[in-house]
OpenMM code with the backbone's topology and positions (N, CA, C; nanometers):
from openmm import Vec3, app, unit

residues = "MET LYS GLU MET ILE SER PHE CYS GLY LEU THR CYS HIS LYS CYS PRO ILE TYR LEU VAL THR ARG GLU LYS ASP SER LYS LYS GLN ARG GLN ILE ARG ALA GLU ILE ALA GLN LYS ILE ASN GLU ILE TYR LYS GLU LYS MET LYS ALA GLU ASP ILE THR ASP CYS ASP GLY CYS LYS ALA GLU GLY ALA ARG LEU PHE SER GLY CYS LYS LYS CYS GLU ILE ARG LYS CYS ALA LYS GLY LYS ALA ILE GLU ASN CYS ALA TYR CYS ASN GLU TYR PRO CYS GLY LYS LEU GLU LYS PHE PHE ALA THR ASP THR GLU ALA LYS ALA ARG LEU ASP VAL ILE ARG SER ARG LEU ILE".split()
positions = [
    Vec3(0.0866, -0.1117, -0.0138),
    Vec3(-0.0190, -0.0046, -0.0136),
    Vec3(0.0747, 0.1131, -0.0082),
    Vec3(0.0639, 0.2098, -0.0968),
    Vec3(0.1177, 0.3279, -0.0880),
    Vec3(0.1022, 0.4416, 0.0401),
    Vec3(0.1792, 0.4921, 0.1106),
    Vec3(0.1879, 0.5764, 0.1979),
    Vec3(0.1058, 0.6883, 0.1641),
    Vec3(0.0095, 0.7367, 0.2335),
    Vec3(-0.0492, 0.8491, 0.2167),
    Vec3(0.0014, 0.9422, 0.3126),
    Vec3(0.0466, 1.0465, 0.2523),
    Vec3(0.0963, 1.1745, 0.3231),
    Vec3(0.0115, 1.2857, 0.3150),
    Vec3(-0.0506, 1.3549, 0.4094),
    Vec3(-0.1227, 1.4923, 0.3922),
    Vec3(-0.0528, 1.5862, 0.3653),
    Vec3(-0.1423, 1.7069, 0.3469),
    Vec3(-0.0550, 1.8293, 0.3321),
    Vec3(0.0518, 1.8660, 0.4152),
    Vec3(0.0309, 1.8677, 0.5556),
    Vec3(0.1013, 1.8917, 0.6732),
    Vec3(0.2273, 1.8038, 0.7113),
    Vec3(0.2438, 1.6659, 0.6417),
    Vec3(0.3256, 1.5572, 0.6373),
    Vec3(0.2845, 1.4516, 0.7663),
    Vec3(0.1749, 1.4672, 0.7923),
    Vec3(0.1109, 1.3332, 0.8602),
    Vec3(0.0803, 1.2337, 0.7758),
    Vec3(0.1518, 1.1120, 0.8432),
    Vec3(0.1166, 0.9681, 0.7514),
    Vec3(-0.0470, 0.9462, 0.8137),
    Vec3(-0.1212, 0.9339, 0.7072),
    Vec3(-0.2719, 0.9070, 0.7299),
    Vec3(-0.2661, 0.7892, 0.7973),
    Vec3(-0.2240, 0.6948, 0.7441),
    Vec3(-0.2266, 0.5326, 0.8010),
    Vec3(-0.1716, 0.5176, 0.9489),
    Vec3(-0.1132, 0.6234, 1.0059),
    Vec3(-0.0638, 0.6384, 1.1423),
    Vec3(-0.1456, 0.7182, 1.2218),
    Vec3(-0.2414, 0.8039, 1.1604),
    Vec3(-0.3307, 0.8960, 1.2345),
    Vec3(-0.4190, 0.8301, 1.2891),
    Vec3(-0.4380, 0.8432, 1.4381),
    Vec3(-0.5522, 0.7883, 1.5207),
    Vec3(-0.6668, 0.8323, 1.4916),
    Vec3(-0.6979, 0.9499, 1.4003),
    Vec3(-0.8373, 0.9535, 1.3506),
    Vec3(-0.8761, 0.8620, 1.2409),
    Vec3(-0.7854, 0.8348, 1.1381),
    Vec3(-0.7812, 0.7451, 1.0209),
    Vec3(-0.8012, 0.6188, 1.0740),
    Vec3(-0.7497, 0.5772, 1.1730),
    Vec3(-0.7242, 0.4402, 1.2394),
    Vec3(-0.8767, 0.4085, 1.3126),
    Vec3(-0.8980, 0.5380, 1.3862),
    Vec3(-1.0376, 0.4716, 1.4695),
    Vec3(-1.1636, 0.4850, 1.3430),
    Vec3(-1.1478, 0.5396, 1.2557),
    Vec3(-1.2622, 0.5431, 1.1408),
    Vec3(-1.2495, 0.3645, 1.0930),
    Vec3(-1.1600, 0.3218, 1.0795),
    Vec3(-1.1454, 0.1548, 1.0504),
    Vec3(-1.1691, 0.0739, 1.1626),
    Vec3(-1.1858, 0.0882, 1.2979),
    Vec3(-1.2246, 0.0346, 1.3861),
    Vec3(-1.3630, -0.0203, 1.3859),
    Vec3(-1.3503, -0.1649, 1.3975),
    Vec3(-1.4902, -0.2394, 1.3782),
    Vec3(-1.5637, -0.2462, 1.5243),
    Vec3(-1.4905, -0.2538, 1.6371),
    Vec3(-1.5575, -0.2525, 1.7831),
    Vec3(-1.6065, -0.1402, 1.8262),
    Vec3(-1.7323, -0.1349, 1.8272),
    Vec3(-1.7908, 0.0080, 1.8724),
    Vec3(-1.7656, 0.0778, 1.9881),
    Vec3(-1.7452, -0.0193, 2.0863),
    Vec3(-1.6959, 0.0271, 2.2400),
    Vec3(-1.5589, 0.0692, 2.2375),
    Vec3(-1.4482, 0.0134, 2.1727),
    Vec3(-1.3064, 0.0517, 2.1479),
    Vec3(-1.3151, 0.1804, 2.0710),
    Vec3(-1.4145, 0.1932, 1.9724),
    Vec3(-1.4135, 0.3359, 1.8863),
    Vec3(-1.4484, 0.4325, 1.9782),
    Vec3(-1.5565, 0.4249, 2.0471),
    Vec3(-1.6226, 0.5413, 2.1433),
    Vec3(-1.4678, 0.5721, 2.2270),
    Vec3(-1.4238, 0.4886, 2.3054),
    Vec3(-1.3198, 0.5014, 2.3962),
    Vec3(-1.2155, 0.5789, 2.3131),
    Vec3(-1.1620, 0.5348, 2.1718),
    Vec3(-1.0462, 0.5942, 2.1202),
    Vec3(-1.0986, 0.7414, 2.0655),
    Vec3(-1.2118, 0.7804, 2.0120),
    Vec3(-1.2540, 0.8963, 1.9975),
    Vec3(-1.2268, 0.9867, 2.1098),
    Vec3(-1.2877, 0.9618, 2.2258),
    Vec3(-1.2538, 1.0304, 2.3379),
    Vec3(-1.1370, 1.0671, 2.3900),
    Vec3(-1.0314, 0.9837, 2.3651),
    Vec3(-0.8817, 0.9928, 2.3950),
    Vec3(-0.8521, 1.0825, 2.2628),
    Vec3(-0.8816, 1.0651, 2.1474),
    Vec3(-0.8478, 1.1470, 2.0813),
    Vec3(-0.8890, 1.2989, 2.0926),
    Vec3(-1.0152, 1.3346, 2.1302),
    Vec3(-1.0889, 1.4486, 2.1674),
    Vec3(-1.0176, 1.5157, 2.2805),
    Vec3(-0.9689, 1.4328, 2.3883),
    Vec3(-0.8967, 1.4966, 2.5012),
    Vec3(-0.7757, 1.5614, 2.4365),
    Vec3(-0.6884, 1.4827, 2.3710),
    Vec3(-0.5566, 1.5067, 2.3093),
    Vec3(-0.5679, 1.6572, 2.2331),
    Vec3(-0.6575, 1.6628, 2.1340),
    Vec3(-0.7024, 1.7689, 2.0675),
    Vec3(-0.7305, 1.9051, 2.1656),
    Vec3(-0.7898, 1.8784, 2.2576),
    Vec3(-0.8467, 1.9721, 2.3520),
    Vec3(-0.7277, 2.0187, 2.4228),
    Vec3(-0.6301, 1.9364, 2.4609),
    Vec3(-0.5138, 1.9525, 2.5351),
    Vec3(-0.4176, 2.0656, 2.4500),
    Vec3(-0.3872, 2.0109, 2.3404),
    Vec3(-0.2942, 2.0834, 2.2511),
    Vec3(-0.3547, 2.1896, 2.1596),
    Vec3(-0.4758, 2.2107, 2.1012),
    Vec3(-0.5445, 2.3117, 2.0536),
    Vec3(-0.6366, 2.3826, 2.1285),
    Vec3(-0.6694, 2.3674, 2.2572),
    Vec3(-0.7714, 2.4501, 2.3531),
    Vec3(-0.8780, 2.4429, 2.2749),
    Vec3(-0.9111, 2.3388, 2.2495),
    Vec3(-1.0536, 2.3327, 2.1692),
    Vec3(-1.1617, 2.2500, 2.2893),
    Vec3(-1.2617, 2.2229, 2.2688),
    Vec3(-1.3453, 2.1893, 2.3195),
    Vec3(-1.4372, 2.0630, 2.2807),
    Vec3(-1.3613, 1.9825, 2.2082),
    Vec3(-1.4245, 1.8903, 2.1301),
    Vec3(-1.4587, 1.7342, 2.2308),
    Vec3(-1.5896, 1.6846, 2.1668),
    Vec3(-1.6302, 1.5601, 2.2345),
    Vec3(-1.5873, 1.4655, 2.1554),
    Vec3(-1.6229, 1.3308, 2.2234),
    Vec3(-1.5983, 1.2196, 2.1180),
    Vec3(-1.6841, 1.2198, 2.0280),
    Vec3(-1.8003, 1.2394, 2.0164),
    Vec3(-1.8753, 1.2426, 1.8859),
    Vec3(-1.8287, 1.3616, 1.7961),
    Vec3(-1.7617, 1.4563, 1.8354),
    Vec3(-1.7097, 1.5664, 1.7352),
    Vec3(-1.5893, 1.4874, 1.6518),
    Vec3(-1.5383, 1.3559, 1.6731),
    Vec3(-1.4288, 1.3267, 1.6054),
    Vec3(-1.5093, 1.2303, 1.4911),
    Vec3(-1.5038, 1.3007, 1.3768),
    Vec3(-1.5824, 1.2237, 1.2884),
    Vec3(-1.4830, 1.1352, 1.1974),
    Vec3(-1.5383, 1.0526, 1.1312),
    Vec3(-1.4507, 0.9513, 1.0362),
    Vec3(-1.3929, 1.0587, 0.9426),
    Vec3(-1.2852, 0.9725, 0.8774),
    Vec3(-1.1695, 1.0351, 0.8200),
    Vec3(-1.0945, 0.9180, 0.7157),
    Vec3(-1.0946, 0.9532, 0.5936),
    Vec3(-1.0264, 0.8951, 0.4856),
    Vec3(-0.8955, 0.9428, 0.4371),
    Vec3(-0.8571, 1.0625, 0.5039),
    Vec3(-0.7368, 1.1199, 0.4497),
    Vec3(-0.7902, 1.2709, 0.4269),
    Vec3(-0.6980, 1.3747, 0.4256),
    Vec3(-0.7500, 1.4975, 0.4141),
    Vec3(-0.7609, 1.5340, 0.2773),
    Vec3(-0.6610, 1.4261, 0.1893),
    Vec3(-0.6698, 1.4522, 0.0440),
    Vec3(-0.7349, 1.3721, -0.0479),
    Vec3(-0.8409, 1.2959, 0.0415),
    Vec3(-0.9317, 1.2087, -0.0438),
    Vec3(-1.0250, 1.2809, -0.0873),
    Vec3(-1.0514, 1.2846, -0.2230),
    Vec3(-1.1715, 1.3473, -0.2823),
    Vec3(-1.3172, 1.2810, -0.2666),
    Vec3(-1.3801, 1.3619, -0.2128),
    Vec3(-1.5305, 1.2744, -0.2240),
    Vec3(-1.5456, 1.1714, -0.1230),
    Vec3(-1.4636, 1.1883, -0.0133),
    Vec3(-1.4727, 1.0930, 0.0809),
    Vec3(-1.4893, 1.1541, 0.2261),
    Vec3(-1.4928, 1.0789, 0.3519),
    Vec3(-1.5227, 1.1233, 0.4574),
    Vec3(-1.3950, 1.1883, 0.5153),
    Vec3(-1.4233, 1.3256, 0.5685),
    Vec3(-1.3154, 1.4056, 0.5991),
    Vec3(-1.3524, 1.4611, 0.7525),
    Vec3(-1.2554, 1.4161, 0.8330),
    Vec3(-1.2546, 1.4687, 0.9967),
    Vec3(-1.2969, 1.6361, 0.9862),
    Vec3(-1.3830, 1.6420, 1.0824),
    Vec3(-1.4550, 1.8074, 1.0974),
    Vec3(-1.3320, 1.9023, 1.1277),
    Vec3(-1.2146, 1.8613, 1.1686),
    Vec3(-1.1023, 1.9699, 1.2149),
    Vec3(-1.0194, 1.9941, 1.0649),
    Vec3(-1.0432, 1.8715, 0.9975),
    Vec3(-0.9442, 1.8819, 0.8622),
    Vec3(-1.0171, 1.9758, 0.7663),
    Vec3(-1.1614, 1.9894, 0.7873),
    Vec3(-1.2469, 2.0889, 0.7028),
    Vec3(-1.2029, 2.2176, 0.7340),
    Vec3(-1.1815, 2.2789, 0.8470),
    Vec3(-1.1275, 2.4029, 0.8885),
    Vec3(-0.9851, 2.4153, 0.9202),
    Vec3(-0.8871, 2.3317, 0.8569),
    Vec3(-0.7631, 2.3319, 0.8864),
    Vec3(-0.6954, 2.4343, 0.7830),
    Vec3(-0.6278, 2.5361, 0.8588),
    Vec3(-0.5619, 2.6623, 0.7509),
    Vec3(-0.4624, 2.5987, 0.6791),
    Vec3(-0.3559, 2.4810, 0.7125),
    Vec3(-0.2987, 2.4205, 0.6137),
    Vec3(-0.3386, 2.3822, 0.4979),
    Vec3(-0.4445, 2.2857, 0.5166),
    Vec3(-0.5242, 2.2179, 0.4200),
    Vec3(-0.5613, 2.3085, 0.3130),
    Vec3(-0.6227, 2.4096, 0.3781),
    Vec3(-0.6873, 2.5281, 0.2753),
    Vec3(-0.6047, 2.5697, 0.1944),
    Vec3(-0.4717, 2.5975, 0.2681),
    Vec3(-0.3510, 2.6758, 0.1809),
    Vec3(-0.2983, 2.5753, 0.0946),
    Vec3(-0.2728, 2.4697, 0.1164),
    Vec3(-0.1991, 2.3461, 0.0099),
    Vec3(-0.2928, 2.3474, -0.0866),
    Vec3(-0.4349, 2.3400, -0.0602),
    Vec3(-0.5485, 2.2625, -0.1761),
    Vec3(-0.5194, 2.4240, -0.2756),
    Vec3(-0.5422, 2.5518, -0.1948),
    Vec3(-0.5347, 2.6718, -0.2810),
    Vec3(-0.4230, 2.7003, -0.3759),
    Vec3(-0.3219, 2.6304, -0.3533),
    Vec3(-0.1858, 2.6416, -0.4053),
    Vec3(-0.1881, 2.5253, -0.5028),
    Vec3(-0.2770, 2.4362, -0.4925),
    Vec3(-0.2681, 2.3156, -0.5635),
    Vec3(-0.1323, 2.2308, -0.5681),
    Vec3(-0.0901, 2.2158, -0.4274),
    Vec3(0.0328, 2.1463, -0.4463),
    Vec3(0.0052, 2.0114, -0.3632),
    Vec3(0.1195, 1.8850, -0.3966),
    Vec3(0.1041, 1.7678, -0.3336),
    Vec3(0.1044, 1.7895, -0.1633),
    Vec3(0.1878, 1.8455, -0.1135),
    Vec3(0.1895, 1.8742, 0.0145),
    Vec3(0.2794, 2.0134, 0.0460),
    Vec3(0.2795, 2.0677, 0.1634),
    Vec3(0.3749, 2.1634, 0.1982),
    Vec3(0.5037, 2.1526, 0.1661),
    Vec3(0.5722, 2.0502, 0.1540),
    Vec3(0.7291, 2.0536, 0.1090),
    Vec3(0.7221, 2.0954, -0.0272),
    Vec3(0.6328, 2.1075, -0.1015),
    Vec3(0.6442, 2.1678, -0.2719),
    Vec3(0.6336, 2.3188, -0.2602),
    Vec3(0.5833, 2.3856, -0.1280),
    Vec3(0.5430, 2.5293, -0.1208),
    Vec3(0.6872, 2.5986, -0.1530),
    Vec3(0.6684, 2.7124, -0.2007),
    Vec3(0.7845, 2.8371, -0.2095),
    Vec3(0.7941, 2.9085, -0.0920),
    Vec3(0.7064, 2.8729, 0.0102),
    Vec3(0.7238, 2.9440, 0.1490),
    Vec3(0.7480, 2.8431, 0.2712),
    Vec3(0.7775, 2.7200, 0.2235),
    Vec3(0.8035, 2.6106, 0.3283),
    Vec3(0.9215, 2.6253, 0.3658),
    Vec3(0.9537, 2.6466, 0.5394),
    Vec3(0.8236, 2.6229, 0.6024),
    Vec3(0.7762, 2.7443, 0.6444),
    Vec3(0.6467, 2.7579, 0.7006),
    Vec3(0.5913, 2.9058, 0.7325),
    Vec3(0.5065, 2.8896, 0.8493),
    Vec3(0.4546, 2.9958, 0.8785),
    Vec3(0.3982, 3.0087, 1.0283),
    Vec3(0.2895, 2.9090, 1.0665),
    Vec3(0.2366, 2.8603, 0.9529),
    Vec3(0.0982, 2.7975, 0.9680),
    Vec3(0.1609, 2.6710, 1.0276),
    Vec3(0.2690, 2.6207, 0.9858),
    Vec3(0.3080, 2.4764, 1.0334),
    Vec3(0.3620, 2.4915, 1.1448),
    Vec3(0.4110, 2.5850, 1.2183),
    Vec3(0.4992, 2.5743, 1.3316),
    Vec3(0.4043, 2.5123, 1.4450),
    Vec3(0.2997, 2.5557, 1.4752),
    Vec3(0.2242, 2.4786, 1.6112),
    Vec3(0.1966, 2.3236, 1.5899),
    Vec3(0.1615, 2.3137, 1.4481),
    Vec3(0.1361, 2.1521, 1.4103),
    Vec3(0.2781, 2.0983, 1.4348),
    Vec3(0.3789, 2.1312, 1.3888),
    Vec3(0.5481, 2.0811, 1.3880),
    Vec3(0.5642, 2.0429, 1.5509),
    Vec3(0.5336, 2.1310, 1.6352),
    Vec3(0.5859, 2.1349, 1.7503),
    Vec3(0.4845, 2.0226, 1.8294),
    Vec3(0.3738, 1.9622, 1.7868),
    Vec3(0.3315, 1.8653, 1.8164),
    Vec3(0.3576, 1.7282, 1.7667),
    Vec3(0.4125, 1.7271, 1.6344),
    Vec3(0.4219, 1.6176, 1.5312),
    Vec3(0.5552, 1.6539, 1.4753),
    Vec3(0.6708, 1.5964, 1.5615),
    Vec3(0.8292, 1.6455, 1.4758),
    Vec3(0.8595, 1.5281, 1.3522),
    Vec3(0.7745, 1.4346, 1.3696),
    Vec3(0.7971, 1.3234, 1.2525),
    Vec3(0.7417, 1.3879, 1.1144),
    Vec3(0.6111, 1.4507, 1.1299),
    Vec3(0.5740, 1.5331, 1.0040),
    Vec3(0.6618, 1.6485, 0.9366),
    Vec3(0.7340, 1.7048, 1.0233),
    Vec3(0.8328, 1.7905, 0.9553),
    Vec3(0.9450, 1.7091, 0.8965),
    Vec3(1.0149, 1.6246, 0.9813),
    Vec3(1.1154, 1.5401, 0.9114),
    Vec3(1.0692, 1.4663, 0.7998),
    Vec3(0.9638, 1.4471, 0.7821),
    Vec3(0.8935, 1.3765, 0.6678),
    Vec3(0.9122, 1.4869, 0.5639),
    Vec3(0.8501, 1.6113, 0.5804),
    Vec3(0.8398, 1.7220, 0.4641),
    Vec3(0.9809, 1.7602, 0.4496),
    Vec3(1.0859, 1.7630, 0.5508),
    Vec3(1.1951, 1.8096, 0.5044),
    Vec3(1.2934, 1.7031, 0.4081),
    Vec3(1.2255, 1.5748, 0.4301),
    Vec3(1.2874, 1.4712, 0.3480),
    Vec3(1.2483, 1.4913, 0.1827),
    Vec3(1.1097, 1.5233, 0.1883),
    Vec3(1.0631, 1.5304, 0.0319),
    Vec3(1.1283, 1.6754, -0.0246),
    Vec3(1.1225, 1.7540, 0.0529),
    Vec3(1.1540, 1.8996, 0.0028),
    Vec3(1.3201, 1.8868, -0.0193),
    Vec3(1.4068, 1.8053, 0.0350),
    Vec3(1.5428, 1.7882, -0.0041),
    Vec3(1.5567, 1.7453, -0.1188),
    Vec3(1.4648, 1.6565, -0.1805),
    Vec3(1.4652, 1.5766, -0.3258),
    Vec3(1.4029, 1.6730, -0.4181),
    Vec3(1.3367, 1.7797, -0.3717),
    Vec3(1.2996, 1.8602, -0.4798),
    Vec3(1.4084, 1.9962, -0.5176),
    Vec3(1.4986, 2.0172, -0.4095),
    Vec3(1.5818, 2.1398, -0.4309),
    Vec3(1.7116, 2.0920, -0.5500),
] * unit.nanometer
topology = app.Topology()
chain = topology.addChain("A")
for resn in residues:
    res = topology.addResidue(resn, chain)
    for name in ("N", "CA", "C"):
        topology.addAtom(name, app.Element.getBySymbol(name[0]), res)
């Protein structure tokens, strides 16, 4: 399976929201959604509940299920507006929009840095 890399560098197949979408056990799914909501609330100072963690097939999947947070994601909006594969392809990389996200996911930054190094 080809690795799905989101605009911000997150690997979709490792994303808890992507994974919980595929969880078959409804009790386990509710528990994981609650844990995800708590983590989002801690990091982004949101007030999400488990039921706010909607299904997601990846932020670049066209016509598919998209996590509610991805719908309002400034990084996603920017990259889609520029019609780029991911932020590594942007002339402004790295930018301020990515700073807070990279603070929570250094692997995403490293992933985009590798892609960027291949482009230069």
